[in-house]
C-alpha beads as a LAMMPS data file, in Angstrom:
LAMMPS data file: protein, C-alpha beads

356 atoms
355 bonds

1 atom types
1 bond types

-500.0 500.0 xlo xhi
-500.0 500.0 ylo yhi
-500.0 500.0 zlo zhi

Masses

1 110.0

Atoms # bond

1 1 1 -156.506 -342.405 -281.288
2 1 1 -153.280 -344.069 -280.151
3 1 1 -152.554 -347.667 -279.211
4 1 1 -149.304 -349.529 -278.691
5 1 1 -148.191 -353.127 -278.558
6 1 1 -146.761 -353.458 -275.111
7 1 1 -144.691 -356.514 -276.014
8 1 1 -142.738 -354.545 -278.608
9 1 1 -139.509 -352.832 -277.556
10 1 1 -140.136 -350.634 -274.535
11 1 1 -139.231 -347.578 -276.611
12 1 1 -142.931 -346.960 -277.297
13 1 1 -144.376 -348.031 -273.944
14 1 1 -147.163 -345.501 -273.422
15 1 1 -149.164 -343.020 -272.473
16 1 1 -150.923 -341.008 -270.121
17 1 1 -153.622 -340.152 -267.905
18 1 1 -154.658 -341.117 -264.605
19 1 1 -156.447 -340.070 -261.681
20 1 1 -156.472 -337.536 -258.931
21 1 1 -158.034 -338.013 -255.539
22 1 1 -157.798 -334.688 -253.886
23 1 1 -160.728 -332.264 -253.347
24 1 1 -160.835 -329.539 -255.964
25 1 1 -159.784 -326.115 -254.695
26 1 1 -161.526 -323.803 -257.152
27 1 1 -163.523 -320.919 -255.706
28 1 1 -166.911 -322.604 -256.200
29 1 1 -169.484 -323.838 -253.734
30 1 1 -170.313 -327.292 -252.422
31 1 1 -173.147 -327.523 -254.930
32 1 1 -170.561 -329.293 -257.074
33 1 1 -171.482 -332.497 -255.339
34 1 1 -174.956 -332.390 -256.872
35 1 1 -175.676 -333.383 -260.447
36 1 1 -176.855 -330.604 -262.713
37 1 1 -180.272 -330.918 -264.311
38 1 1 -180.827 -330.054 -267.952
39 1 1 -183.957 -328.024 -268.692
40 1 1 -186.716 -330.098 -270.261
41 1 1 -189.306 -328.695 -272.661
42 1 1 -191.999 -330.304 -274.750
43 1 1 -190.400 -332.894 -277.081
44 1 1 -187.025 -331.590 -275.968
45 1 1 -185.416 -335.002 -275.656
46 1 1 -186.496 -336.140 -279.086
47 1 1 -184.414 -333.865 -281.263
48 1 1 -181.087 -332.128 -281.512
49 1 1 -182.406 -330.007 -284.348
50 1 1 -184.317 -330.628 -287.550
51 1 1 -181.686 -330.258 -290.226
52 1 1 -180.103 -332.359 -292.920
53 1 1 -176.530 -332.891 -294.117
54 1 1 -177.341 -330.747 -297.158
55 1 1 -177.739 -327.553 -295.157
56 1 1 -175.173 -324.804 -295.420
57 1 1 -173.420 -325.345 -292.098
58 1 1 -172.588 -328.981 -292.866
59 1 1 -170.159 -328.208 -295.686
60 1 1 -167.281 -327.686 -293.272
61 1 1 -165.065 -330.608 -292.315
62 1 1 -163.425 -331.326 -288.989
63 1 1 -159.751 -331.281 -288.151
64 1 1 -158.778 -334.870 -287.482
65 1 1 -155.530 -336.140 -286.064
66 1 1 -152.881 -338.632 -287.048
67 1 1 -152.939 -339.323 -290.788
68 1 1 -155.630 -336.676 -291.225
69 1 1 -154.233 -333.176 -291.639
70 1 1 -155.896 -330.414 -289.646
71 1 1 -158.543 -328.760 -291.784
72 1 1 -158.324 -324.995 -291.854
73 1 1 -161.881 -323.736 -291.842
74 1 1 -163.093 -320.253 -292.658
75 1 1 -165.898 -320.447 -290.182
76 1 1 -168.674 -317.870 -290.174
77 1 1 -168.429 -317.606 -286.400
78 1 1 -164.637 -317.288 -286.294
79 1 1 -164.848 -313.582 -285.399
80 1 1 -166.837 -314.496 -282.320
81 1 1 -164.308 -316.946 -280.923
82 1 1 -161.205 -316.284 -278.894
83 1 1 -159.206 -317.321 -275.874
84 1 1 -156.899 -315.764 -273.333
85 1 1 -154.593 -318.066 -271.389
86 1 1 -152.786 -316.352 -268.533
87 1 1 -150.948 -316.804 -265.254
88 1 1 -151.254 -314.399 -262.353
89 1 1 -149.474 -315.192 -259.156
90 1 1 -150.183 -318.797 -258.247
91 1 1 -153.238 -318.991 -260.505
92 1 1 -153.561 -320.243 -264.074
93 1 1 -156.576 -318.937 -265.945
94 1 1 -158.318 -319.558 -269.250
95 1 1 -160.992 -317.256 -270.653
96 1 1 -162.966 -318.187 -273.746
97 1 1 -165.406 -316.438 -276.074
98 1 1 -167.363 -318.390 -278.663
99 1 1 -170.612 -318.504 -280.611
100 1 1 -173.029 -321.397 -280.099
101 1 1 -175.480 -322.957 -282.553
102 1 1 -178.125 -320.423 -281.474
103 1 1 -175.746 -317.711 -282.790
104 1 1 -175.402 -316.326 -279.262
105 1 1 -172.032 -315.062 -278.059
106 1 1 -171.034 -316.885 -274.899
107 1 1 -168.048 -316.813 -272.577
108 1 1 -166.491 -319.286 -270.180
109 1 1 -163.635 -319.007 -267.724
110 1 1 -161.759 -321.256 -265.346
111 1 1 -158.982 -320.575 -262.844
112 1 1 -156.822 -323.049 -260.941
113 1 1 -153.851 -322.740 -258.569
114 1 1 -150.688 -323.786 -260.414
115 1 1 -149.791 -325.970 -257.444
116 1 1 -153.046 -327.881 -257.927
117 1 1 -152.391 -328.456 -261.612
118 1 1 -148.880 -329.662 -260.792
119 1 1 -150.253 -332.312 -258.423
120 1 1 -153.000 -333.229 -260.895
121 1 1 -150.462 -333.870 -263.652
122 1 1 -148.396 -336.222 -261.500
123 1 1 -151.083 -338.825 -262.091
124 1 1 -151.008 -338.446 -265.855
125 1 1 -148.463 -339.935 -268.176
126 1 1 -146.025 -342.792 -267.875
127 1 1 -142.289 -342.523 -267.358
128 1 1 -139.662 -344.934 -268.624
129 1 1 -138.089 -345.230 -265.194
130 1 1 -141.346 -346.446 -263.668
131 1 1 -141.608 -349.269 -266.151
132 1 1 -137.928 -350.136 -265.771
133 1 1 -138.341 -350.292 -261.992
134 1 1 -141.197 -352.783 -262.373
135 1 1 -139.154 -354.913 -264.759
136 1 1 -136.221 -354.915 -262.349
137 1 1 -138.527 -355.974 -259.509
138 1 1 -139.869 -358.834 -261.628
139 1 1 -136.413 -360.083 -262.616
140 1 1 -135.030 -359.950 -259.083
141 1 1 -138.122 -361.470 -257.439
142 1 1 -138.395 -364.319 -259.945
143 1 1 -134.767 -365.258 -259.317
144 1 1 -135.191 -365.209 -255.548
145 1 1 -138.494 -367.104 -255.590
146 1 1 -137.196 -369.736 -258.029
147 1 1 -134.055 -370.455 -256.003
148 1 1 -135.939 -370.672 -252.719
149 1 1 -138.641 -372.963 -254.114
150 1 1 -136.077 -375.174 -255.872
151 1 1 -134.369 -375.958 -252.571
152 1 1 -137.684 -376.969 -251.043
153 1 1 -139.363 -378.847 -253.871
154 1 1 -137.215 -379.093 -256.967
155 1 1 -137.729 -377.656 -260.446
156 1 1 -141.506 -378.098 -260.523
157 1 1 -142.014 -376.002 -257.402
158 1 1 -139.447 -373.488 -258.610
159 1 1 -141.229 -372.980 -261.946
160 1 1 -144.537 -372.620 -260.134
161 1 1 -143.100 -369.954 -257.842
162 1 1 -141.676 -368.052 -260.807
163 1 1 -145.062 -368.098 -262.551
164 1 1 -146.744 -366.675 -259.453
165 1 1 -144.309 -363.781 -259.519
166 1 1 -145.081 -363.172 -263.184
167 1 1 -148.784 -363.036 -262.363
168 1 1 -148.091 -360.591 -259.545
169 1 1 -146.076 -358.458 -261.953
170 1 1 -148.983 -358.456 -264.388
171 1 1 -151.309 -357.320 -261.579
172 1 1 -148.928 -354.530 -260.569
173 1 1 -148.585 -353.414 -264.175
174 1 1 -152.337 -353.325 -264.752
175 1 1 -152.807 -351.400 -261.502
176 1 1 -150.260 -348.815 -262.629
177 1 1 -151.982 -348.468 -265.974
178 1 1 -155.384 -348.071 -264.334
179 1 1 -154.080 -345.389 -262.011
180 1 1 -152.748 -343.512 -265.020
181 1 1 -155.896 -343.850 -267.094
182 1 1 -154.664 -346.708 -269.229
183 1 1 -155.739 -350.288 -269.832
184 1 1 -154.010 -353.459 -270.995
185 1 1 -156.163 -355.125 -273.622
186 1 1 -156.155 -358.520 -275.267
187 1 1 -152.974 -359.134 -277.228
188 1 1 -150.931 -357.047 -274.768
189 1 1 -152.115 -353.830 -276.378
190 1 1 -152.065 -350.818 -274.084
191 1 1 -154.596 -348.073 -274.803
192 1 1 -155.843 -344.910 -273.138
193 1 1 -158.824 -345.788 -270.962
194 1 1 -161.086 -342.944 -272.080
195 1 1 -164.095 -343.940 -269.927
196 1 1 -161.796 -343.922 -266.917
197 1 1 -160.351 -340.542 -267.901
198 1 1 -163.786 -338.999 -268.376
199 1 1 -165.150 -340.316 -265.088
200 1 1 -162.184 -338.895 -263.183
201 1 1 -162.491 -335.463 -264.766
202 1 1 -166.211 -334.775 -264.430
203 1 1 -165.712 -332.983 -261.123
204 1 1 -162.593 -331.235 -262.445
205 1 1 -164.580 -329.527 -265.215
206 1 1 -167.732 -328.890 -263.219
207 1 1 -166.947 -325.148 -263.032
208 1 1 -167.362 -324.977 -266.813
209 1 1 -170.608 -326.968 -266.654
210 1 1 -171.906 -324.580 -263.995
211 1 1 -171.085 -321.556 -266.137
212 1 1 -172.819 -323.093 -269.153
213 1 1 -175.826 -323.905 -266.979
214 1 1 -175.947 -320.339 -265.679
215 1 1 -175.855 -318.786 -269.144
216 1 1 -178.366 -321.311 -270.466
217 1 1 -180.800 -320.364 -267.705
218 1 1 -180.490 -316.662 -268.509
219 1 1 -181.264 -317.372 -272.173
220 1 1 -183.975 -319.930 -271.449
221 1 1 -182.167 -322.664 -273.383
222 1 1 -183.544 -326.149 -273.890
223 1 1 -181.408 -329.146 -272.950
224 1 1 -180.359 -329.462 -276.586
225 1 1 -179.279 -325.821 -276.670
226 1 1 -177.334 -326.321 -273.449
227 1 1 -175.526 -329.358 -274.794
228 1 1 -174.925 -327.516 -278.049
229 1 1 -173.216 -324.694 -276.161
230 1 1 -170.724 -327.178 -274.704
231 1 1 -170.167 -328.768 -278.113
232 1 1 -169.521 -325.482 -279.927
233 1 1 -167.168 -324.373 -277.135
234 1 1 -164.956 -327.440 -277.494
235 1 1 -165.046 -327.399 -281.299
236 1 1 -164.227 -323.748 -281.878
237 1 1 -162.809 -322.051 -278.773
238 1 1 -160.263 -324.781 -277.983
239 1 1 -157.706 -324.838 -280.779
240 1 1 -156.928 -328.022 -282.671
241 1 1 -153.352 -329.192 -282.108
242 1 1 -151.851 -332.653 -281.674
243 1 1 -149.972 -333.128 -278.377
244 1 1 -146.500 -334.708 -278.519
245 1 1 -146.443 -338.423 -277.778
246 1 1 -143.486 -337.980 -275.447
247 1 1 -142.199 -335.166 -273.277
248 1 1 -138.767 -336.045 -271.973
249 1 1 -139.164 -339.482 -270.382
250 1 1 -142.923 -339.034 -270.025
251 1 1 -145.091 -340.953 -272.487
252 1 1 -148.316 -338.979 -272.945
253 1 1 -150.084 -341.123 -275.512
254 1 1 -150.576 -337.959 -277.536
255 1 1 -153.408 -336.744 -275.314
256 1 1 -153.700 -333.882 -272.822
257 1 1 -155.633 -334.531 -269.603
258 1 1 -158.929 -332.578 -269.743
259 1 1 -158.067 -329.992 -267.079
260 1 1 -154.663 -329.383 -268.648
261 1 1 -156.324 -329.006 -272.056
262 1 1 -158.756 -326.265 -271.011
263 1 1 -155.974 -324.393 -269.203
264 1 1 -153.753 -324.664 -272.285
265 1 1 -156.408 -323.849 -274.863
266 1 1 -155.697 -326.655 -277.315
267 1 1 -155.955 -330.382 -277.972
268 1 1 -156.602 -333.058 -280.584
269 1 1 -159.657 -335.248 -281.209
270 1 1 -159.013 -337.546 -278.221
271 1 1 -158.291 -334.619 -275.946
272 1 1 -161.338 -332.623 -277.026
273 1 1 -163.596 -335.656 -276.652
274 1 1 -162.309 -336.075 -273.097
275 1 1 -163.004 -332.407 -272.359
276 1 1 -166.525 -332.438 -273.809
277 1 1 -167.554 -335.713 -272.159
278 1 1 -166.183 -334.504 -268.814
279 1 1 -168.316 -331.351 -269.058
280 1 1 -171.467 -333.152 -270.211
281 1 1 -171.025 -335.800 -267.527
282 1 1 -172.058 -333.227 -264.943
283 1 1 -175.684 -333.361 -266.103
284 1 1 -177.926 -335.981 -264.575
285 1 1 -179.054 -338.748 -266.878
286 1 1 -176.480 -337.991 -269.551
287 1 1 -175.488 -341.201 -271.362
288 1 1 -172.476 -341.132 -273.656
289 1 1 -170.251 -343.489 -275.605
290 1 1 -166.798 -343.008 -277.055
291 1 1 -166.451 -343.868 -280.729
292 1 1 -163.058 -345.052 -281.926
293 1 1 -162.275 -345.201 -285.626
294 1 1 -158.835 -345.748 -287.180
295 1 1 -156.681 -342.737 -286.350
296 1 1 -159.553 -340.752 -284.883
297 1 1 -161.817 -340.498 -281.838
298 1 1 -165.221 -338.915 -281.281
299 1 1 -168.309 -339.511 -279.157
300 1 1 -172.092 -339.874 -279.153
301 1 1 -174.878 -338.983 -276.729
302 1 1 -178.101 -340.840 -276.032
303 1 1 -180.858 -339.106 -277.984
304 1 1 -183.455 -340.188 -280.518
305 1 1 -181.998 -339.039 -283.859
306 1 1 -183.724 -336.275 -285.779
307 1 1 -183.910 -336.050 -289.564
308 1 1 -180.407 -336.070 -291.000
309 1 1 -178.683 -337.013 -287.722
310 1 1 -175.891 -339.564 -287.846
311 1 1 -176.008 -342.039 -284.990
312 1 1 -174.677 -345.340 -283.712
313 1 1 -176.446 -348.028 -281.729
314 1 1 -175.151 -349.257 -278.399
315 1 1 -177.012 -351.995 -276.525
316 1 1 -180.063 -351.420 -278.702
317 1 1 -180.278 -347.639 -278.170
318 1 1 -179.475 -344.802 -280.567
319 1 1 -176.676 -342.397 -279.729
320 1 1 -176.330 -339.235 -281.826
321 1 1 -172.766 -338.626 -283.020
322 1 1 -170.788 -335.571 -281.960
323 1 1 -167.484 -334.511 -283.571
324 1 1 -165.581 -332.544 -280.882
325 1 1 -162.353 -332.150 -282.874
326 1 1 -163.200 -328.959 -284.744
327 1 1 -162.265 -326.463 -285.952
328 1 1 -165.448 -326.984 -287.964
329 1 1 -168.701 -325.879 -286.379
330 1 1 -170.650 -329.149 -286.582
331 1 1 -173.936 -329.609 -284.765
332 1 1 -174.618 -332.906 -282.960
333 1 1 -175.546 -335.424 -285.622
334 1 1 -172.945 -334.128 -288.100
335 1 1 -169.381 -335.376 -288.590
336 1 1 -166.500 -334.566 -290.928
337 1 1 -166.151 -336.204 -294.348
338 1 1 -163.192 -338.373 -293.273
339 1 1 -165.094 -339.628 -290.253
340 1 1 -168.150 -340.332 -292.384
341 1 1 -166.073 -342.461 -294.743
342 1 1 -164.659 -344.497 -291.863
343 1 1 -168.034 -345.014 -290.238
344 1 1 -169.550 -346.414 -293.420
345 1 1 -167.686 -349.623 -292.674
346 1 1 -169.258 -350.873 -289.432
347 1 1 -166.189 -353.021 -288.735
348 1 1 -163.984 -349.948 -288.607
349 1 1 -165.257 -348.463 -285.350
350 1 1 -165.698 -349.571 -281.759
351 1 1 -167.813 -348.176 -278.910
352 1 1 -167.106 -347.776 -275.209
353 1 1 -169.557 -346.319 -272.677
354 1 1 -168.723 -343.289 -270.553
355 1 1 -170.149 -343.655 -267.060
356 1 1 -170.854 -340.488 -265.104

Bonds

1 1 1 2
2 1 2 3
3 1 3 4
4 1 4 5
5 1 5 6
6 1 6 7
7 1 7 8
8 1 8 9
9 1 9 10
10 1 10 11
11 1 11 12
12 1 12 13
13 1 13 14
14 1 14 15
15 1 15 16
16 1 16 17
17 1 17 18
18 1 18 19
19 1 19 20
20 1 20 21
21 1 21 22
22 1 22 23
23 1 23 24
24 1 24 25
25 1 25 26
26 1 26 27
27 1 27 28
28 1 28 29
29 1 29 30
30 1 30 31
31 1 31 32
32 1 32 33
33 1 33 34
34 1 34 35
35 1 35 36
36 1 36 37
37 1 37 38
38 1 38 39
39 1 39 40
40 1 40 41
41 1 41 42
42 1 42 43
43 1 43 44
44 1 44 45
45 1 45 46
46 1 46 47
47 1 47 48
48 1 48 49
49 1 49 50
50 1 50 51
51 1 51 52
52 1 52 53
53 1 53 54
54 1 54 55
55 1 55 56
56 1 56 57
57 1 57 58
58 1 58 59
59 1 59 60
60 1 60 61
61 1 61 62
62 1 62 63
63 1 63 64
64 1 64 65
65 1 65 66
66 1 66 67
67 1 67 68
68 1 68 69
69 1 69 70
70 1 70 71
71 1 71 72
72 1 72 73
73 1 73 74
74 1 74 75
75 1 75 76
76 1 76 77
77 1 77 78
78 1 78 79
79 1 79 80
80 1 80 81
81 1 81 82
82 1 82 83
83 1 83 84
84 1 84 85
85 1 85 86
86 1 86 87
87 1 87 88
88 1 88 89
89 1 89 90
90 1 90 91
91 1 91 92
92 1 92 93
93 1 93 94
94 1 94 95
95 1 95 96
96 1 96 97
97 1 97 98
98 1 98 99
99 1 99 100
100 1 100 101
101 1 101 102
102 1 102 103
103 1 103 104
104 1 104 105
105 1 105 106
106 1 106 107
107 1 107 108
108 1 108 109
109 1 109 110
110 1 110 111
111 1 111 112
112 1 112 113
113 1 113 114
114 1 114 115
115 1 115 116
116 1 116 117
117 1 117 118
118 1 118 119
119 1 119 120
120 1 120 121
121 1 121 122
122 1 122 123
123 1 123 124
124 1 124 125
125 1 125 126
126 1 126 127
127 1 127 128
128 1 128 129
129 1 129 130
130 1 130 131
131 1 131 132
132 1 132 133
133 1 133 134
134 1 134 135
135 1 135 136
136 1 136 137
137 1 137 138
138 1 138 139
139 1 139 140
140 1 140 141
141 1 141 142
142 1 142 143
143 1 143 144
144 1 144 145
145 1 145 146
146 1 146 147
147 1 147 148
148 1 148 149
149 1 149 150
150 1 150 151
151 1 151 152
152 1 152 153
153 1 153 154
154 1 154 155
155 1 155 156
156 1 156 157
157 1 157 158
158 1 158 159
159 1 159 160
160 1 160 161
161 1 161 162
162 1 162 163
163 1 163 164
164 1 164 165
165 1 165 166
166 1 166 167
167 1 167 168
168 1 168 169
169 1 169 170
170 1 170 171
171 1 171 172
172 1 172 173
173 1 173 174
174 1 174 175
175 1 175 176
176 1 176 177
177 1 177 178
178 1 178 179
179 1 179 180
180 1 180 181
181 1 181 182
182 1 182 183
183 1 183 184
184 1 184 185
185 1 185 186
186 1 186 187
187 1 187 188
188 1 188 189
189 1 189 190
190 1 190 191
191 1 191 192
192 1 192 193
193 1 193 194
194 1 194 195
195 1 195 196
196 1 196 197
197 1 197 198
198 1 198 199
199 1 199 200
200 1 200 201
201 1 201 202
202 1 202 203
203 1 203 204
204 1 204 205
205 1 205 206
206 1 206 207
207 1 207 208
208 1 208 209
209 1 209 210
210 1 210 211
211 1 211 212
212 1 212 213
213 1 213 214
214 1 214 215
215 1 215 216
216 1 216 217
217 1 217 218
218 1 218 219
219 1 219 220
220 1 220 221
221 1 221 222
222 1 222 223
223 1 223 224
224 1 224 225
225 1 225 226
226 1 226 227
227 1 227 228
228 1 228 229
229 1 229 230
230 1 230 231
231 1 231 232
232 1 232 233
233 1 233 234
234 1 234 235
235 1 235 236
236 1 236 237
237 1 237 238
238 1 238 239
239 1 239 240
240 1 240 241
241 1 241 242
242 1 242 243
243 1 243 244
244 1 244 245
245 1 245 246
246 1 246 247
247 1 247 248
248 1 248 249
249 1 249 250
250 1 250 251
251 1 251 252
252 1 252 253
253 1 253 254
254 1 254 255
255 1 255 256
256 1 256 257
257 1 257 258
258 1 258 259
259 1 259 260
260 1 260 261
261 1 261 262
262 1 262 263
263 1 263 264
264 1 264 265
265 1 265 266
266 1 266 267
267 1 267 268
268 1 268 269
269 1 269 270
270 1 270 271
271 1 271 272
272 1 272 273
273 1 273 274
274 1 274 275
275 1 275 276
276 1 276 277
277 1 277 278
278 1 278 279
279 1 279 280
280 1 280 281
281 1 281 282
282 1 282 283
283 1 283 284
284 1 284 285
285 1 285 286
286 1 286 287
287 1 287 288
288 1 288 289
289 1 289 290
290 1 290 291
291 1 291 292
292 1 292 293
293 1 293 294
294 1 294 295
295 1 295 296
296 1 296 297
297 1 297 298
298 1 298 299
299 1 299 300
300 1 300 301
301 1 301 302
302 1 302 303
303 1 303 304
304 1 304 305
305 1 305 306
306 1 306 307
307 1 307 308
308 1 308 309
309 1 309 310
310 1 310 311
311 1 311 312
312 1 312 313
313 1 313 314
314 1 314 315
315 1 315 316
316 1 316 317
317 1 317 318
318 1 318 319
319 1 319 320
320 1 320 321
321 1 321 322
322 1 322 323
323 1 323 324
324 1 324 325
325 1 325 326
326 1 326 327
327 1 327 328
328 1 328 329
329 1 329 330
330 1 330 331
331 1 331 332
332 1 332 333
333 1 333 334
334 1 334 335
335 1 335 336
336 1 336 337
337 1 337 338
338 1 338 339
339 1 339 340
340 1 340 341
341 1 341 342
342 1 342 343
343 1 343 344
344 1 344 345
345 1 345 346
346 1 346 347
347 1 347 348
348 1 348 349
349 1 349 350
350 1 350 351
351 1 351 352
352 1 352 353
353 1 353 354
354 1 354 355
355 1 355 356
């Protein structure tokens, strides 16, 4: 999880991610506009599975970014996972095979025109020249406003006019950050606005949600099984790799936008959380929170915890933790050892709701 002090030298000025307003041009129907409905069975919403941390599957750790080296896991289901990333004509495609927690072999695919992805990516990331242009505007406008106001009302009016320009600059800067999926926090710290990113990408990843829904229906999955399919896909089929923090003059914040991630086949903990939350956000009634710990990012979904589940409380409700990073195959309610250690200190994590 990356954050930067915006008042430090502009050499580390930020990040990524923004938003895209066009209609999606995948070959899917207008049913996209409707929320998906998870299947509900008796007691289905009460449990993600009755297991404890002592069971065999929980011995594997997760690959975590930053100061945490990627964990290489000899996963039992490794033979059942794979991906094929390809380009044919104007289309970019990603095909995935993976094994879910039911031990079923599943597959997902997505295809997008390269021209669409190009336009999508224009709204992600932050270039040095954009920030420099804003600074130049501020400097020039302050000078002009100060001189004009000084002639009319002296130094007091001139200083007031200059301050108004500074406030306008701050508004413009925040607007730019918002458009790119970023936020300026207290202390002039700029961070990736993950709730904003997730909300903007729910419709982008709806084709994957539809495919999961289709396969879940064929297999008569419960809602927990359906969610588990999405979790295992992100953990195991998408490879763990940390994106560069800068590509040329573009500051990425070390995160791939969700659509870019699934078409590339890799991402880190932030990226994978964005992908998973964007998929799950397509189901009606899904409540999620992002969980930020030092150097790491994960998420949680609103469910009553089962025996052995790890959870956090947000506004008085329990949210079961999910570790999207992988490559470990961790059911909802389980996290890696490093994450567990960080979460033991309640002051070391923060929560932010994902609205869908």
